[in-house]
OpenMM code with the backbone's topology and positions (N, CA, C; nanometers):
from openmm import Vec3, app, unit

residues = "MET CYS GLY PHE LEU LEU ARG THR VAL ILE LEU SER VAL VAL LEU TYR LEU LEU LEU GLY ILE GLU SER ALA ILE HIS VAL VAL THR LEU GLY GLY GLN ILE LEU GLY ALA ALA VAL VAL GLY LEU LEU THR ALA ILE TYR HIS THR LEU ALA HIS TYR PHE PHE ALA HIS LYS TRP ILE GLY ARG ILE VAL ALA ALA ILE TRP SER GLY LEU THR VAL ILE VAL ILE VAL ARG LEU LEU PRO GLY TYR THR VAL LEU ASN ALA THR LEU PHE SER TYR ILE VAL SER VAL PHE CYS LEU ILE SER TRP ALA ILE ASN TYR PHE ILE LYS ASP LYS".split()
positions = [
    Vec3(4.9898, 1.1194, 5.1353),
    Vec3(4.9504, 1.0237, 5.2090),
    Vec3(4.8768, 1.1482, 5.3641),
    Vec3(4.9804, 1.2085, 5.4429),
    Vec3(4.9917, 1.3514, 5.5168),
    Vec3(4.8107, 1.4162, 5.4814),
    Vec3(4.8398, 1.4670, 5.3508),
    Vec3(4.7370, 1.5534, 5.2742),
    Vec3(4.5628, 1.4778, 5.3758),
    Vec3(4.5755, 1.3480, 5.3284),
    Vec3(4.4593, 1.3018, 5.2913),
    Vec3(4.4425, 1.2406, 5.4934),
    Vec3(4.5313, 1.2322, 5.4992),
    Vec3(4.5072, 1.2193, 5.6871),
    Vec3(4.4535, 1.3396, 5.7659),
    Vec3(4.5837, 1.4485, 5.7590),
    Vec3(4.5010, 1.5913, 5.7431),
    Vec3(4.3926, 1.6235, 5.7504),
    Vec3(4.3599, 1.6344, 5.5958),
    Vec3(4.2305, 1.6674, 5.5623),
    Vec3(4.1050, 1.5940, 5.6538),
    Vec3(4.0939, 1.4297, 5.6620),
    Vec3(4.0566, 1.3786, 5.7156),
    Vec3(4.0162, 1.4082, 5.8566),
    Vec3(4.1359, 1.4540, 5.9535),
    Vec3(4.1319, 1.4956, 6.0554),
    Vec3(4.0417, 1.6249, 6.1268),
    Vec3(4.0226, 1.6797, 5.9967),
    Vec3(3.9908, 1.8795, 6.0321),
    Vec3(3.8575, 1.8216, 5.9733),
    Vec3(3.8381, 1.7460, 5.8571),
    Vec3(3.6801, 1.7576, 5.8407),
    Vec3(3.5898, 1.7075, 5.9517),
    Vec3(3.6621, 1.5868, 6.0215),
    Vec3(3.6095, 1.5726, 6.1297),
    Vec3(3.5941, 1.6267, 6.2418),
    Vec3(3.6587, 1.6808, 6.2786),
    Vec3(3.6520, 1.7751, 6.3977),
    Vec3(3.5557, 1.8916, 6.3835),
    Vec3(3.5675, 1.9407, 6.2539),
    Vec3(3.5129, 2.0362, 6.1850),
    Vec3(3.3229, 2.0045, 6.2317),
    Vec3(3.2912, 1.9027, 6.1759),
    Vec3(3.1492, 1.8499, 6.1936),
    Vec3(3.1305, 1.7775, 6.3416),
    Vec3(3.2058, 1.7659, 6.3803),
    Vec3(3.1706, 1.7269, 6.5285),
    Vec3(3.1494, 1.8697, 6.6103),
    Vec3(3.2087, 1.9434, 6.5896),
    Vec3(3.2334, 2.0952, 6.6440),
    Vec3(3.0755, 2.1947, 6.6014),
    Vec3(3.0862, 2.1477, 6.4424),
    Vec3(2.8945, 2.1904, 6.3901),
    Vec3(2.7908, 2.1554, 6.4473),
    Vec3(2.7910, 1.9840, 6.4566),
    Vec3(2.6710, 1.9098, 6.5630),
    Vec3(2.6509, 1.9630, 6.6534),
    Vec3(2.7731, 2.0165, 6.6488),
    Vec3(2.7496, 2.0068, 6.8594),
    Vec3(2.6870, 2.1431, 6.9376),
    Vec3(2.7605, 2.2320, 6.8261),
    Vec3(2.7632, 2.3607, 6.8569),
    Vec3(2.5837, 2.4032, 6.8241),
    Vec3(2.5401, 2.3759, 6.6603),
    Vec3(2.4130, 2.4062, 6.6054),
    Vec3(2.3494, 2.3836, 6.7150),
    Vec3(2.2031, 2.4220, 6.6788),
    Vec3(2.1108, 2.3253, 6.7788),
    Vec3(1.9842, 2.2756, 6.6902),
    Vec3(2.0443, 2.2668, 6.5378),
    Vec3(1.9456, 2.2120, 6.4322),
    Vec3(1.9249, 2.0702, 6.4708),
    Vec3(2.0878, 2.0279, 6.5227),
    Vec3(2.0383, 1.7914, 6.4688),
    Vec3(2.0669, 1.8500, 6.6151),
    Vec3(1.9819, 1.6919, 6.6888),
    Vec3(2.0107, 1.6441, 6.8286),
    Vec3(2.0376, 1.5184, 6.7932),
    Vec3(2.2073, 1.4962, 6.8838),
    Vec3(2.2395, 1.3442, 6.8405),
    Vec3(2.2325, 1.3085, 6.9760),
    Vec3(2.1821, 1.2048, 6.9718),
    Vec3(2.1294, 1.1430, 7.1246),
    Vec3(2.2531, 1.0836, 7.2029),
    Vec3(2.3746, 1.0063, 7.1724),
    Vec3(2.4744, 0.9909, 7.2618),
    Vec3(2.5600, 1.0336, 7.1499),
    Vec3(2.6885, 1.0571, 7.2700),
    Vec3(2.8367, 1.1092, 7.2073),
    Vec3(2.9061, 1.0810, 7.1169),
    Vec3(2.8973, 0.9116, 7.0971),
    Vec3(2.9965, 0.8199, 7.0119),
    Vec3(2.8757, 0.7911, 6.8421),
    Vec3(2.7700, 0.8400, 6.8866),
    Vec3(2.6927, 0.8444, 6.7477),
    Vec3(2.7269, 0.9885, 6.6710),
    Vec3(2.7343, 1.0980, 6.7846),
    Vec3(2.7963, 1.1739, 6.7005),
    Vec3(2.9017, 1.1688, 6.6337),
    Vec3(3.0045, 1.1534, 6.7113),
    Vec3(3.1611, 1.0664, 6.6524),
    Vec3(3.1837, 0.9653, 6.5471),
    Vec3(3.1139, 0.9176, 6.5634),
    Vec3(3.0910, 0.7449, 6.4865),
    Vec3(3.0395, 0.8755, 6.3278),
    Vec3(2.9341, 0.9601, 6.3010),
    Vec3(2.9244, 1.0182, 6.2058),
    Vec3(3.0007, 1.1203, 6.1701),
    Vec3(3.0326, 1.2092, 6.2461),
    Vec3(3.1680, 1.2993, 6.1889),
    Vec3(3.3089, 1.2107, 6.1580),
    Vec3(3.3052, 1.0329, 6.1985),
    Vec3(3.4096, 1.0167, 6.1389),
    Vec3(3.4192, 0.9833, 6.0102),
    Vec3(3.3425, 0.9197, 5.9749),
    Vec3(3.2439, 0.8751, 5.8961),
    Vec3(3.2642, 0.9379, 5.7823),
    Vec3(3.1998, 1.0645, 5.7862),
    Vec3(3.1784, 1.1975, 5.7059),
    Vec3(3.2772, 1.2438, 5.6576),
    Vec3(3.3765, 1.2944, 5.7604),
    Vec3(3.5682, 1.2983, 5.7378),
    Vec3(3.6316, 1.2383, 5.6768),
    Vec3(3.5794, 1.1453, 5.6847),
    Vec3(3.7057, 0.9865, 5.5901),
    Vec3(3.6049, 1.0100, 5.4278),
    Vec3(3.4754, 1.0252, 5.4143),
    Vec3(3.4377, 0.9819, 5.3195),
    Vec3(3.4502, 1.0772, 5.2258),
    Vec3(3.4277, 1.2403, 5.2867),
    Vec3(3.4561, 1.3969, 5.2612),
    Vec3(3.6277, 1.3368, 5.1567),
    Vec3(3.6786, 1.3338, 5.1930),
    Vec3(3.8720, 1.3160, 5.2708),
    Vec3(3.9370, 1.2377, 5.0965),
    Vec3(3.8172, 1.1242, 5.0861),
    Vec3(3.8541, 1.0272, 4.9604),
    Vec3(3.7466, 1.1461, 4.8480),
    Vec3(3.7274, 1.1275, 4.8508),
    Vec3(3.6112, 1.2884, 4.7923),
    Vec3(3.6856, 1.3623, 4.6725),
    Vec3(3.7790, 1.4534, 4.7768),
    Vec3(3.8491, 1.5445, 4.7416),
    Vec3(3.9745, 1.4498, 4.6868),
    Vec3(4.0483, 1.3537, 4.7635),
    Vec3(4.1871, 1.2634, 4.6515),
    Vec3(4.0880, 1.2066, 4.5242),
    Vec3(4.0308, 1.1551, 4.5181),
    Vec3(3.9602, 1.1105, 4.3856),
    Vec3(3.9047, 1.2071, 4.2832),
    Vec3(3.8453, 1.3136, 4.3284),
    Vec3(3.8005, 1.4242, 4.2399),
    Vec3(3.9285, 1.4113, 4.1769),
    Vec3(4.0573, 1.4716, 4.2829),
    Vec3(4.2025, 1.5385, 4.2046),
    Vec3(4.2533, 1.4812, 4.0853),
    Vec3(4.2617, 1.3016, 4.1342),
    Vec3(4.2479, 1.2441, 4.0003),
    Vec3(4.2023, 1.2371, 3.8871),
    Vec3(4.0514, 1.2551, 3.9596),
    Vec3(3.9547, 1.2303, 3.7745),
    Vec3(3.8983, 1.3593, 3.7313),
    Vec3(3.9390, 1.4872, 3.7755),
    Vec3(3.9134, 1.5804, 3.7300),
    Vec3(4.0479, 1.6651, 3.6250),
    Vec3(4.0106, 1.6627, 3.4545),
    Vec3(4.1289, 1.7744, 3.4565),
    Vec3(4.1211, 1.9179, 3.5059),
    Vec3(4.0437, 1.9782, 3.5079),
    Vec3(4.0512, 2.1516, 3.6128),
    Vec3(3.9698, 2.0983, 3.7444),
    Vec3(4.0761, 2.1457, 3.8262),
    Vec3(4.0967, 2.1353, 3.9211),
    Vec3(3.9598, 2.1910, 4.0349),
    Vec3(3.9130, 2.2976, 4.0156),
    Vec3(3.8239, 2.3425, 4.0448),
    Vec3(3.6794, 2.3102, 4.0188),
    Vec3(3.6814, 2.2473, 3.9081),
    Vec3(3.5031, 2.1347, 3.9311),
    Vec3(3.5640, 2.0000, 3.9954),
    Vec3(3.6635, 1.9861, 3.9977),
    Vec3(3.6442, 1.8095, 4.1131),
    Vec3(3.6962, 1.8724, 4.2567),
    Vec3(3.6941, 2.0526, 4.2640),
    Vec3(3.6762, 2.0955, 4.4357),
    Vec3(3.5409, 2.1037, 4.4249),
    Vec3(3.4440, 2.1399, 4.2855),
    Vec3(3.3301, 2.2060, 4.3235),
    Vec3(3.2449, 2.0705, 4.3892),
    Vec3(3.2611, 1.9633, 4.2668),
    Vec3(3.2038, 1.8239, 4.2753),
    Vec3(3.2293, 1.7381, 4.4404),
    Vec3(3.3182, 1.7466, 4.4507),
    Vec3(3.3669, 1.6848, 4.5859),
    Vec3(3.3236, 1.7461, 4.7073),
    Vec3(3.2982, 1.8794, 4.7021),
    Vec3(3.2279, 2.0059, 4.8164),
    Vec3(3.0169, 1.9584, 4.7662),
    Vec3(2.9972, 1.8976, 4.6932),
    Vec3(2.8689, 1.8857, 4.6712),
    Vec3(2.8877, 1.7593, 4.6833),
    Vec3(2.9248, 1.6698, 4.6611),
    Vec3(2.9216, 1.5254, 4.7463),
    Vec3(2.9365, 1.5122, 4.8466),
    Vec3(3.0607, 1.6188, 4.9336),
    Vec3(3.0468, 1.5945, 5.0742),
    Vec3(2.9286, 1.6572, 5.1817),
    Vec3(2.8419, 1.7352, 5.1232),
    Vec3(2.7410, 1.8170, 5.1731),
    Vec3(2.6038, 1.6907, 5.1621),
    Vec3(2.5822, 1.6170, 5.0484),
    Vec3(2.4978, 1.5315, 5.0470),
    Vec3(2.5386, 1.4003, 5.1416),
    Vec3(2.6770, 1.3960, 5.1292),
    Vec3(2.6915, 1.2814, 5.2404),
    Vec3(2.6495, 1.2648, 5.4048),
    Vec3(2.7112, 1.4333, 5.4677),
    Vec3(2.6225, 1.4680, 5.5758),
    Vec3(2.4933, 1.4944, 5.5622),
    Vec3(2.4189, 1.4704, 5.4601),
    Vec3(2.2654, 1.4573, 5.4806),
    Vec3(2.2065, 1.3313, 5.4646),
    Vec3(2.2745, 1.1767, 5.3796),
    Vec3(2.2920, 1.0748, 5.4124),
    Vec3(2.3067, 1.0098, 5.5404),
    Vec3(2.4281, 1.0707, 5.5967),
    Vec3(2.4722, 1.0213, 5.7235),
    Vec3(2.3437, 1.0167, 5.8695),
    Vec3(2.3295, 1.1561, 5.8644),
    Vec3(2.2070, 1.1975, 5.9207),
    Vec3(2.0470, 1.1419, 5.8894),
    Vec3(2.0487, 1.1065, 5.8125),
    Vec3(1.9110, 1.0066, 5.7895),
    Vec3(1.9409, 0.8424, 5.7752),
    Vec3(2.0506, 0.8031, 5.8420),
    Vec3(2.0720, 0.6942, 5.8328),
    Vec3(2.1604, 0.6030, 5.9479),
    Vec3(2.2490, 0.7183, 6.0425),
    Vec3(2.2767, 0.6626, 6.1532),
    Vec3(2.1457, 0.6558, 6.2463),
    Vec3(2.1466, 0.5688, 6.3747),
    Vec3(2.0645, 0.6259, 6.4545),
    Vec3(2.0648, 0.6578, 6.6028),
    Vec3(1.9808, 0.8027, 6.6254),
    Vec3(2.0022, 0.9018, 6.6955),
    Vec3(2.0163, 0.9911, 6.6436),
    Vec3(2.0112, 1.0419, 6.5346),
    Vec3(2.0152, 1.1674, 6.5009),
    Vec3(1.9094, 1.2220, 6.4378),
    Vec3(1.8455, 1.3362, 6.4798),
    Vec3(1.6503, 1.4209, 6.4983),
    Vec3(1.6824, 1.5590, 6.4495),
    Vec3(1.6537, 1.5924, 6.3183),
    Vec3(1.6633, 1.7575, 6.2582),
    Vec3(1.5540, 1.8141, 6.3303),
    Vec3(1.5923, 1.8957, 6.3641),
    Vec3(1.5161, 1.9242, 6.4347),
    Vec3(1.4712, 2.1152, 6.4002),
    Vec3(1.5539, 2.1565, 6.2991),
    Vec3(1.5377, 2.2580, 6.2138),
    Vec3(1.5826, 2.2450, 6.0890),
    Vec3(1.5102, 2.2162, 6.0227),
    Vec3(1.5244, 2.2294, 5.8663),
    Vec3(1.6057, 2.3778, 5.8068),
    Vec3(1.5602, 2.4090, 5.7807),
    Vec3(1.6671, 2.5739, 5.7278),
    Vec3(1.8189, 2.5908, 5.8376),
    Vec3(1.7732, 2.5352, 5.9408),
    Vec3(1.9431, 2.6090, 6.0394),
    Vec3(2.0211, 2.4306, 5.9072),
    Vec3(1.9538, 2.3315, 5.9386),
    Vec3(2.0434, 2.2237, 5.9062),
    Vec3(2.0821, 2.2197, 5.7462),
    Vec3(1.9842, 2.2786, 5.6570),
    Vec3(2.0307, 2.2925, 5.5069),
    Vec3(2.2113, 2.4327, 5.5590),
    Vec3(2.1649, 2.5413, 5.6120),
    Vec3(2.2419, 2.5954, 5.6578),
    Vec3(2.4084, 2.5473, 5.6928),
    Vec3(2.4035, 2.4209, 5.7866),
    Vec3(2.4757, 2.3598, 5.8799),
    Vec3(2.5749, 2.2935, 5.6803),
    Vec3(2.4975, 2.2009, 5.6824),
    Vec3(2.5206, 2.1382, 5.5336),
    Vec3(2.6530, 2.2069, 5.4411),
    Vec3(2.5887, 2.3514, 5.4181),
    Vec3(2.6222, 2.4362, 5.3575),
    Vec3(2.7519, 2.4878, 5.3679),
    Vec3(2.7251, 2.4934, 5.5530),
    Vec3(2.8981, 2.5549, 5.5739),
    Vec3(3.0109, 2.4601, 5.5473),
    Vec3(2.9744, 2.3138, 5.5854),
    Vec3(3.0142, 2.2556, 5.6018),
    Vec3(3.1032, 2.2157, 5.4503),
    Vec3(3.0153, 2.2356, 5.3503),
    Vec3(3.0217, 2.2100, 5.1797),
    Vec3(3.1328, 2.3269, 5.1742),
    Vec3(3.1493, 2.4509, 5.2430),
    Vec3(3.2185, 2.5548, 5.2290),
    Vec3(3.3815, 2.5248, 5.2678),
    Vec3(3.3643, 2.4759, 5.4092),
    Vec3(3.4319, 2.4136, 5.4515),
    Vec3(3.5931, 2.3429, 5.3841),
    Vec3(3.4731, 2.2523, 5.3720),
    Vec3(3.5597, 2.1071, 5.2949),
    Vec3(3.5835, 2.1556, 5.1656),
    Vec3(3.5227, 2.2547, 5.1133),
    Vec3(3.6000, 2.3600, 4.9554),
    Vec3(3.7757, 2.3811, 4.9890),
    Vec3(3.7061, 2.4684, 5.0986),
    Vec3(3.8761, 2.5906, 5.1236),
    Vec3(3.9727, 2.4872, 5.1736),
    Vec3(3.9311, 2.3695, 5.2458),
    Vec3(4.0077, 2.2716, 5.3004),
    Vec3(4.0948, 2.1836, 5.1893),
    Vec3(4.0051, 2.1701, 5.0769),
    Vec3(4.1160, 2.1119, 5.0138),
    Vec3(4.1521, 2.1998, 4.9021),
    Vec3(4.1492, 2.3127, 4.9121),
    Vec3(4.2216, 2.3998, 4.8622),
    Vec3(4.3724, 2.4521, 4.9061),
    Vec3(4.3755, 2.4404, 5.0288),
    Vec3(4.4840, 2.4707, 5.1638),
    Vec3(4.5440, 2.3706, 5.1409),
    Vec3(4.5505, 2.2186, 5.1196),
    Vec3(4.6041, 2.1375, 5.1757),
    Vec3(4.6659, 2.0287, 5.0656),
    Vec3(4.7252, 2.0427, 5.0126),
    Vec3(4.7287, 1.9270, 4.8681),
    Vec3(4.8098, 1.8150, 4.9056),
    Vec3(4.7680, 1.7265, 4.8247),
    Vec3(4.8173, 1.6043, 4.8823),
    Vec3(5.0016, 1.6059, 4.7373),
    Vec3(5.0778, 1.5208, 4.8106),
    Vec3(5.1783, 1.5242, 4.7415),
    Vec3(5.1909, 1.4119, 4.5695),
] * unit.nanometer
topology = app.Topology()
chain = topology.addChain("A")
for resn in residues:
    res = topology.addResidue(resn, chain)
    for name in ("N", "CA", "C"):
        topology.addAtom(name, app.Element.getBySymbol(name[0]), res)
């Protein structure tokens, strides 16, 4: 449970910082940015926890969960109001960086 909570908080903070630092996405309100980061962090932590239990090989589960985390970022940006993608190339870079970071965090944080 501590691994799940730690993974959720770290991924939420990482996405919040990625959205705040990069100029590819414009978010109108701070609350929308915090909500989007929290939802993506929670869903990504759920994906990694479920992948740990459903896949026999851990690396396949990590890859699938990382891909789903990237798709979650795309869906959240499209569905939440106030998000505007200004540069599609830089946005795809942000999504790929978030996938890599979520994979690395899942590699280092173990659920007991």
